[in-house]
VOPAGU-2260 file (C-alpha; in pm, 1 decimal, decimal comma):
REM VOPAGU-2260
SITE   aa  ch    i         X         Y         Z
SITE  MET   A    0   -4409,7    -725,5    -233,8
SITE  THR   A    1   -4039,0    -808,0    -233,8
SITE  SER   A    2   -3894,8    -862,8     126,6
SITE  VAL   A    3   -3628,7    -593,2     247,4
SITE  ARG   A    4   -3354,1    -711,8     463,3
SITE  ASP   A    5   -3137,1    -556,8     683,1
SITE  ILE   A    6   -2832,7    -443,1     462,6
SITE  ARG   A    7   -2623,4    -446,4     811,7
SITE  LEU   A    8   -2692,1    -830,4     829,2
SITE  LEU   A    9   -2545,5    -838,4     490,8
SITE  PRO   A   10   -2169,1   -1000,6     450,8
SITE  LYS   A   11   -1960,0    -757,6     284,6
SITE  ALA   A   12   -1588,8    -660,9     208,6
SITE  HIS   A   13   -1493,1    -292,7     247,1
SITE  LEU   A   14   -1204,1    -174,7      -2,4
SITE  HIS   A   15   -1219,8     185,8      -6,0
SITE  LEU   A   16   -1172,2     329,4     346,9
SITE  HIS   A   17    -893,1     607,9     442,7
SITE  PHE   A   18    -710,7     581,8     744,5
SITE  THR   A   19    -767,0     911,5     926,5
SITE  GLY   A   20   -1076,2     946,3     764,9
SITE  SER   A   21   -1211,8     626,8     912,0
SITE  MET   A   22   -1195,4     819,9    1256,2
SITE  ARG   A   23   -1539,5     860,2    1482,4
SITE  PRO   A   24   -1634,9    1246,2    1509,4
SITE  THR   A   25   -1632,4    1200,2    1891,4
SITE  THR   A   26   -1265,2    1005,6    1897,9
SITE  LEU   A   27   -1130,9    1341,4    1704,2
SITE  LEU   A   28   -1305,9    1576,9    1932,0
SITE  GLU   A   29   -1146,9    1356,5    2235,4
SITE  LEU   A   30    -802,8    1365,3    2048,3
SITE  ALA   A   31    -821,7    1721,4    1987,8
SITE  ASP   A   32    -905,5    1805,4    2364,3
SITE  LYS   A   33    -592,5    1567,8    2477,5
SITE  TYR   A   34    -349,7    1726,9    2257,6
SITE  GLY   A   35    -496,4    2086,6    2266,7
SITE  VAL   A   36    -541,9    2103,6    1897,3
SITE  HIS   A   37    -757,4    2384,2    1767,6
SITE  LEU   A   38   -1009,7    2218,0    1525,8
SITE  PRO   A   39   -1186,2    2413,0    1200,4
SITE  GLU   A   40   -1532,8    2501,6    1306,3
SITE  ALA   A   41   -1640,7    2243,6    1034,1
SITE  LEU   A   42   -1450,9    1978,3    1224,7
SITE  GLY   A   43   -1635,1    2057,3    1574,5
SITE  ASN   A   44   -1987,1    1962,6    1505,6
SITE  THR   A   45   -2065,8    1585,4    1567,8
SITE  GLY   A   46   -2399,4    1608,1    1455,5
SITE  ARG   A   47   -2357,6    1670,7    1087,7
SITE  PRO   A   48   -2019,7    1676,8     839,7
SITE  PRO   A   49   -1881,5    1946,4     696,1
SITE  ARG   A   50   -1991,4    2115,5     379,4
SITE  LEU   A   51   -1765,7    2025,5     107,5
SITE  ARG   A   52   -1702,1    2066,5    -242,4
SITE  ALA   A   53   -1393,1    1992,9    -413,6
SITE  THR   A   54   -1479,9    2033,2    -776,2
SITE  ASP   A   55   -1254,4    2322,3    -767,7
SITE  GLU   A   56    -887,5    2367,9    -621,2
SITE  ARG   A   57   -1001,9    2583,6    -354,6
SITE  GLY   A   58   -1262,5    2316,0    -226,2
SITE  TRP   A   59   -1022,4    2042,3    -247,7
SITE  PHE   A   60    -784,7    2286,4     -64,3
SITE  ARG   A   61   -1037,8    2288,5     212,1
SITE  PHE   A   62   -1071,2    1933,1     212,9
SITE  GLN   A   63    -701,9    1844,1     266,4
SITE  ARG   A   64    -702,9    2118,1     516,3
SITE  LEU   A   65    -963,5    1962,5     746,3
SITE  TYR   A   66    -840,3    1625,6     681,4
SITE  ASP   A   67    -474,4    1731,2     788,1
SITE  ALA   A   68    -639,6    1884,4    1081,8
SITE  ALA   A   69    -783,8    1566,3    1176,9
SITE  ARG   A   70    -495,2    1375,1    1124,2
SITE  ASN   A   71    -269,4    1606,1    1362,5
SITE  CYS   A   72    -467,9    1453,5    1644,3
SITE  LEU   A   73    -341,3    1111,0    1564,6
SITE  ARG   A   74      14,3    1149,3    1787,3
SITE  GLU   A   75      74,2     833,8    1979,0
SITE  PRO   A   76      92,4     441,3    1930,8
SITE  GLU   A   77    -244,6     439,9    2149,1
SITE  ASP   A   78    -406,5     677,3    1917,7
SITE  ILE   A   79    -330,0     457,4    1618,3
SITE  GLN   A   80    -420,1     165,5    1812,0
SITE  ARG   A   81    -795,3     343,3    1922,2
SITE  LEU   A   82    -846,4     451,8    1578,0
SITE  VAL   A   83    -776,3      92,4    1395,9
SITE  ARG   A   84    -993,3     -66,0    1685,4
SITE  GLU   A   85   -1302,6     168,2    1636,7
SITE  ALA   A   86   -1288,9     153,0    1264,5
SITE  ALA   A   87   -1323,9    -240,1    1309,7
SITE  GLU   A   88   -1621,0    -177,9    1518,1
SITE  GLU   A   89   -1777,3      33,7    1305,5
SITE  ASP   A   90   -1755,2    -161,1    1004,0
SITE  LEU   A   91   -1847,8    -499,6    1198,2
SITE  LYS   A   92   -2182,9    -296,9    1308,2
SITE  ASP   A   93   -2221,1    -261,1     906,6
SITE  GLY   A   94   -2187,4    -603,9     821,9
SITE  SER   A   95   -1833,7    -614,7     681,9
SITE  ARG   A   96   -1634,3    -907,0     711,9
SITE  TRP   A   97   -1295,3    -797,3     565,6
SITE  LEU   A   98   -1171,9    -451,4     569,1
SITE  GLU   A   99    -867,8    -318,8     330,5
SITE  ILE   A  100    -773,9      21,0     517,6
SITE  GLN   A  101    -575,4     261,7     309,7
SITE  VAL   A  102    -296,7     455,3     463,6
SITE  ASP   A  103       5,4     695,1     365,0
SITE  PRO   A  104     251,0     610,0     650,0
SITE  THR   A  105     456,8     921,1     558,8
SITE  SER   A  106     190,2    1149,5     708,3
SITE  TYR   A  107     215,6    1021,9    1040,6
SITE  ALA   A  108     611,3     914,9    1028,7
SITE  PRO   A  109     702,0    1271,5    1192,7
SITE  ARG   A  110     528,0    1173,4    1493,4
SITE  LEU   A  111     564,5     824,7    1534,5
SITE  GLY   A  112     938,0     820,4    1499,3
SITE  GLY   A  113     981,8     761,7    1118,0
SITE  LEU   A  114     842,3     574,3     810,1
SITE  ILE   A  115     914,8     256,6     933,0
SITE  PRO   A  116     817,4     272,8    1278,4
SITE  ALA   A  117     497,2     427,0    1165,4
SITE  LEU   A  118     405,2     130,4     934,5
SITE  GLU   A  119     492,5    -116,3    1201,4
SITE  ILE   A  120     251,1      52,6    1469,9
SITE  ILE   A  121     -37,1      51,2    1198,5
SITE  LEU   A  122      50,1    -288,6    1107,8
SITE  ASP   A  123      55,1    -369,3    1455,9
SITE  ALA   A  124    -252,3    -219,7    1536,4
SITE  VAL   A  125    -442,2    -374,1    1247,2
SITE  GLU   A  126    -292,3    -733,9    1341,0
SITE  THR   A  127    -431,8    -674,2    1689,6
SITE  THR   A  128    -758,8    -557,6    1625,9
SITE  ALA   A  129    -820,5    -840,3    1364,6
SITE  ARG   A  130    -739,6   -1091,7    1607,7
SITE  GLU   A  131    -963,4    -953,2    1900,6
SITE  THR   A  132   -1247,1    -854,4    1669,2
SITE  GLY   A  133   -1224,8   -1104,5    1443,0
SITE  LEU   A  134   -1272,4    -904,7    1140,1
SITE  GLY   A  135   -1014,7    -982,8     863,9
SITE  MET   A  136    -826,4    -635,1     783,7
SITE  ARG   A  137    -532,0    -578,4     570,7
SITE  VAL   A  138    -353,8    -279,6     468,9
SITE  LEU   A  139    -319,7    -116,9     125,3
SITE  VAL   A  140     -52,5     136,2     147,1
SITE  ALA   A  141     -83,0     463,8     -86,6
SITE  ALA   A  142     130,4     730,1    -233,5
SITE  ASN   A  143      59,2    1100,9    -246,5
SITE  ARG   A  144      -0,5    1210,2    -585,5
SITE  MET   A  145     133,4    1552,4    -466,1
SITE  LYS   A  146     454,1    1418,6    -376,7
SITE  HIS   A  147     746,2    1338,5    -583,9
SITE  PRO   A  148     734,1    1011,7    -773,4
SITE  LEU   A  149    1050,8     915,1    -591,7
SITE  ASP   A  150     876,9     900,3    -270,3
SITE  ALA   A  151     606,5     673,0    -423,8
SITE  ARG   A  152     878,4     455,1    -543,6
SITE  THR   A  153    1023,0     433,6    -152,1
SITE  LEU   A  154     686,4     364,4       0,3
SITE  ALA   A  155     647,9      87,5    -259,0
SITE  ARG   A  156     917,1     -71,7    -199,8
SITE  LEU   A  157     850,8     -70,1     192,3
SITE  ALA   A  158     509,0    -183,0     120,5
SITE  VAL   A  159     669,8    -493,6     -46,1
SITE  ARG   A  160     901,4    -562,3     239,2
SITE  TYR   A  161     571,8    -596,4     501,8
SITE  ARG   A  162     373,4    -755,5     235,9
SITE  ASP   A  163     427,1   -1095,4     484,7
SITE  ARG   A  164     296,6    -840,1     768,8
SITE  GLY   A  165     -15,7    -757,9     612,8
SITE  VAL   A  166      10,4    -528,3     314,3
SITE  VAL   A  167    -184,8    -628,1      37,6
SITE  GLY   A  168    -179,3    -339,1    -217,9
SITE  PHE   A  169     -45,5       6,3    -330,9
SITE  GLY   A  170    -257,2     300,3    -414,9
SITE  LEU   A  171    -221,5     650,3    -536,3
SITE  SER   A  172    -448,9     907,6    -367,0
SITE  ASN   A  173    -518,1    1259,7    -369,4
SITE  ASP   A  174    -592,8    1538,4    -633,6
SITE  GLU   A  175    -610,3    1329,1    -957,5
SITE  ARG   A  176    -569,4    1632,9   -1148,8
SITE  ARG   A  177    -252,3    1724,2   -1047,8
SITE  GLY   A  178      51,2    1496,1   -1197,7
SITE  MET   A  179      11,8    1220,7   -1444,1
SITE  ALA   A  180     -62,2     892,2   -1368,5
SITE  ARG   A  181     230,1     745,6   -1585,1
SITE  ASP   A  182     477,4     967,4   -1363,6
SITE  PHE   A  183     417,9     701,9   -1103,0
SITE  ASP   A  184     470,6     412,0   -1348,0
SITE  ARG   A  185     814,6     282,5   -1158,6
SITE  ALA   A  186     634,4     250,4    -804,3
SITE  PHE   A  187     370,9      66,8    -908,0
SITE  ALA   A  188     605,4    -188,1   -1100,7
SITE  ILE   A  189     776,5    -213,5    -794,5
SITE  ALA   A  190     485,6    -294,4    -616,2
SITE  ARG   A  191     321,4    -531,1    -875,3
SITE  GLU   A  192     651,5    -711,6    -905,3
SITE  GLY   A  193     658,5    -753,2    -553,7
SITE  GLY   A  194     332,8    -909,5    -519,2
SITE  LEU   A  195      88,8    -635,8    -444,4
SITE  LEU   A  196    -234,8    -530,7    -599,0
SITE  SER   A  197    -229,8    -176,9    -788,3
SITE  ALA   A  198    -537,2      20,0    -662,2
SITE  PRO   A  199    -473,2     371,4    -759,3
SITE  HIS   A  200    -745,7     652,6    -752,2
SITE  GLY   A  201    -876,5     732,0   -1079,2
SITE  GLY   A  202   -1215,1     913,6   -1210,0
SITE  GLU   A  203   -1349,4    1096,2    -991,3
SITE  LEU   A  204   -1258,8    1434,8    -980,0
SITE  SER   A  205   -1111,2    1376,0   -1337,1
SITE  GLY   A  206   -1294,4    1190,2   -1581,1
SITE  PRO   A  207   -1273,8     889,6   -1806,2
SITE  ALA   A  208    -913,5     982,7   -1926,8
SITE  SER   A  209    -782,7     935,4   -1558,1
SITE  VAL   A  210    -901,0     582,9   -1541,2
SITE  ARG   A  211    -760,5     478,8   -1856,5
SITE  ASP   A  212    -437,4     657,0   -1756,8
SITE  CYS   A  213    -468,1     385,1   -1456,1
SITE  LEU   A  214    -509,2      79,0   -1656,9
SITE  ASP   A  215    -259,8     202,0   -1885,2
SITE  ASP   A  216      25,6     325,7   -1686,5
SITE  LEU   A  217      -3,9     173,8   -1369,9
SITE  ARG   A  218    -190,5    -163,1   -1446,2
SITE  ALA   A  219    -454,3    -121,4   -1205,8
SITE  GLY   A  220    -639,0    -421,0   -1087,0
SITE  ARG   A  221    -889,9    -202,6    -892,2
SITE  ILE   A  222    -975,3     165,6    -935,9
SITE  GLY   A  223   -1043,7     393,9    -619,9
SITE  HIS   A  224   -1383,7     548,6    -726,1
SITE  GLY   A  225   -1376,9     490,6   -1135,6
SITE  VAL   A  226   -1718,8     654,2   -1141,3
SITE  ARG   A  227   -1643,4     900,0   -1444,9
SITE  ALA   A  228   -1587,1     573,0   -1660,4
SITE  ALA   A  229   -1968,3     602,0   -1716,3
SITE  GLU   A  230   -1913,6     855,4   -1960,9
SITE  ASP   A  231   -1713,1     616,1   -2197,3
SITE  PRO   A  232   -1880,7     336,0   -2285,5
SITE  ARG   A  233   -1583,0     187,3   -2455,7
SITE  LEU   A  234   -1392,2     220,7   -2137,4
SITE  LEU   A  235   -1690,5      59,3   -1941,0
SITE  GLU   A  236   -1662,2    -240,2   -2174,5
SITE  ARG   A  237   -1303,1    -262,5   -2121,0
SITE  LEU   A  238   -1353,4    -212,1   -1756,0
SITE  ALA   A  239   -1600,8    -511,2   -1765,9
SITE  GLU   A  240   -1425,3    -743,6   -1982,1
SITE  ALA   A  241   -1131,3    -707,1   -1776,4
SITE  ARG   A  242   -1300,7    -764,3   -1443,3
SITE  VAL   A  243   -1154,8    -462,4   -1298,0
SITE  THR   A  244   -1361,4    -339,9    -977,4
SITE  CYS   A  245   -1453,7      36,3    -913,6
SITE  GLU   A  246   -1424,2      99,4    -562,0
SITE  VAL   A  247   -1756,5     329,1    -556,9
SITE  CYS   A  248   -1810,5     572,7    -300,8
SITE  PRO   A  249   -2180,9     744,7    -338,6
SITE  ALA   A  250   -2186,1     958,8     -24,2
SITE  SER   A  251   -1816,2    1093,1     -86,4
SITE  ASN   A  252   -1894,1    1163,3    -497,1
SITE  VAL   A  253   -2193,6    1421,0    -398,1
SITE  ALA   A  254   -2052,0    1529,5     -61,3
SITE  LEU   A  255   -1760,3    1660,8    -287,2
SITE  GLY   A  256   -1941,3    1796,6    -576,2
SITE  VAL   A  257   -1854,3    1528,3    -839,2
SITE  TYR   A  258   -2248,4    1453,3    -833,7
SITE  GLU   A  259   -2549,0    1717,9    -724,8
SITE  ARG   A  260   -2752,6    1439,8    -590,7
SITE  LEU   A  261   -2737,6    1069,7    -480,7
SITE  ALA   A  262   -2940,0     955,7    -776,0
SITE  ASP   A  263   -2706,7    1097,4   -1005,1
SITE  VAL   A  264   -2409,6     857,3    -930,1
SITE  PRO   A  265   -2412,3     643,6   -1223,5
SITE  LEU   A  266   -2434,8     294,9   -1028,9
SITE  ARG   A  267   -2687,1     191,7   -1263,1
SITE  THR   A  268   -2459,8     234,3   -1573,6
SITE  LEU   A  269   -2184,2      84,7   -1432,0
SITE  TRP   A  270   -2376,2    -229,5   -1320,7
SITE  ARG   A  271   -2575,9    -250,7   -1669,2
SITE  ALA   A  272   -2230,1    -255,7   -1840,9
SITE  GLY   A  273   -2103,1    -527,5   -1596,4
SITE  VAL   A  274   -1834,1    -337,2   -1456,8
SITE  PRO   A  275   -1753,3    -505,1   -1102,8
SITE  MET   A  276   -1827,3    -256,6    -833,5
SITE  ALA   A  277   -1720,9    -237,3    -411,2
SITE  LEU   A  278   -1919,0      12,6    -240,0
SITE  GLY   A  279   -1715,1     203,7      -7,3
SITE  ALA   A  280   -1710,9     467,0     266,4
SITE  ASP   A  281   -1404,7     674,3     158,7
SITE  ASP   A  282   -1408,8     904,3     463,0
SITE  PRO   A  283   -1707,7     839,7     672,7
SITE  LEU   A  284   -1555,8    1130,3     920,8
SITE  LEU   A  285   -1599,0    1410,5     653,5
SITE  PHE   A  286   -1897,7    1271,6     472,1
SITE  GLY   A  287   -2114,9    1115,1     764,1
SITE  ALA   A  288   -2215,2     774,9     563,5
SITE  ARG   A  289   -2028,8     465,6     684,6
SITE  LEU   A  290   -2037,8     144,8     454,9
SITE  ALA   A  291   -2401,1      13,6     528,6
SITE  ALA   A  292   -2532,9     369,2     454,5
SITE  GLN   A  293   -2380,6     320,9      61,3
SITE  TYR   A  294   -2594,4      -9,3     -10,8
SITE  GLU   A  295   -2880,5     199,1     169,2
SITE  ILE   A  296   -2824,2     437,8    -102,8
SITE  ALA   A  297   -2791,9     202,3    -405,4
SITE  ARG   A  298   -3130,7      79,5    -264,0
SITE  GLU   A  299   -3303,9     380,0    -223,0
SITE  HIS   A  300   -3195,9     605,9    -518,1
SITE  HIS   A  301   -3125,8     359,1    -740,7
SITE  GLY   A  302   -3353,3      86,6    -702,5
SITE  PHE   A  303   -3143,8    -205,5    -630,3
SITE  THR   A  304   -3312,6    -491,0    -524,7
SITE  ASP   A  305   -3204,5    -750,8    -243,2
SITE  ALA   A  306   -3073,5    -993,2    -491,6
SITE  GLU   A  307   -2867,0    -709,8    -657,0
SITE  LEU   A  308   -2726,8    -568,1    -336,5
SITE  ALA   A  309   -2604,3    -939,1    -279,4
SITE  GLU   A  310   -2437,1    -931,8    -577,7
SITE  LEU   A  311   -2286,5    -625,2    -503,6
SITE  ALA   A  312   -2157,3    -769,5    -220,1
SITE  ARG   A  313   -2032,1   -1060,5    -388,6
SITE  GLN   A  314   -1844,1    -830,2    -602,4
SITE  SER   A  315   -1687,8    -665,2    -340,0
SITE  VAL   A  316   -1576,2    -998,1    -205,0
SITE  ARG   A  317   -1429,0   -1136,9    -512,3
SITE  ALA   A  318   -1216,3    -799,2    -558,6
SITE  ALA   A  319   -1090,9    -842,4    -205,7
SITE  ALA   A  320    -709,7    -928,1    -140,1
SITE  ALA   A  321    -845,4   -1226,5     121,0
SITE  PRO   A  322    -736,9   -1571,1     140,9
SITE  GLU   A  323    -996,6   -1790,3     -53,1
SITE  ASP   A  324   -1137,2   -1971,2     234,2
SITE  VAL   A  325   -1225,6   -1635,4     358,1
SITE  ARG   A  326   -1376,4   -1532,5      15,5
SITE  GLU   A  327   -1574,1   -1856,1      17,1
SITE  LYS   A  328   -1717,9   -1819,5     375,5
SITE  LEU   A  329   -1832,9   -1470,6     298,4
SITE  LEU   A  330   -1989,2   -1575,0     -27,7
SITE  VAL   A  331   -2181,6   -1826,6     157,7
SITE  GLY   A  332   -2295,4   -1583,8     390,9
SITE  ILE   A  333   -2418,3   -1347,7     135,1
SITE  ASP   A  334   -2643,0   -1633,3      13,5
SITE  GLU   A  335   -2778,7   -1706,7     347,8
SITE  TRP   A  336   -2884,7   -1354,3     384,8
SITE  LEU   A  337   -3067,1   -1352,4      48,8
SITE  ALA   A  338   -3212,8   -1690,9     169,3
SITE  LEU   A  339   -3392,0   -1527,7     491,1
């Protein structure tokens, strides 16, 4: 009988985690009480995540409303520091040794003194937390697809400016059914020319065309989600050949109604096609499952063996914007886990 190892002991990189969505539910309740914020009933139950479905506009609006309500509880630098530290602690418990947390600093700017102060507060928190916890941490600045492309260009320039402070990539989030990827091509060109990784969302709420647009228009090096590429064999071949990693978040795919069951998420289709994957938790505050749970889903619902789970972890490490010595150390740790 094949031995089953503890997933939490498997070293891995976490490449798809949103800032507010990384918050502990108990922390959200404490901050809401601190600031007198009335939370929607769906966020007031720490025992289970809210029921969500975002395959129609009404469902996506509800998801965004809950996210915005949670973000409204982050008002002071000390709240930012707490969120980052607790996200790191949760990741470390799940075996993460490298975390790239994704944030749109414009969302926090009104309460933190402006766009530049907001990003600096976030980067300070990441730097302090990385030093004190030992978790490698970097930041991926993400533009909002629902805002004007000129705003994205401003963010791209800012992200490049802070590359030496820990910004490693540039993303594009929110409802991918709205707006065209090519509208943001100049922002992504600014980011790439400044040495940042291109990592837009695509291929979750929209189909394979969304992934192709990320590749063609934004020259993506990683794709946030990308699971709908499974519907197009030629696109799978392209992703595999170009070694573009899909940041797959199984629990959120089901929570948002992209797939009905965890077994329906096309992990095996991507795996068989040779598409690199990095499993991620997306927004555990709203979806309830953190990083290790995504690997458990691969094991329990898709039959991934420990050797295959180790390879998934390797793929996450290879796709990380980590220094070479950090990646090599993590890869050695993965081999050691498999040798247990």
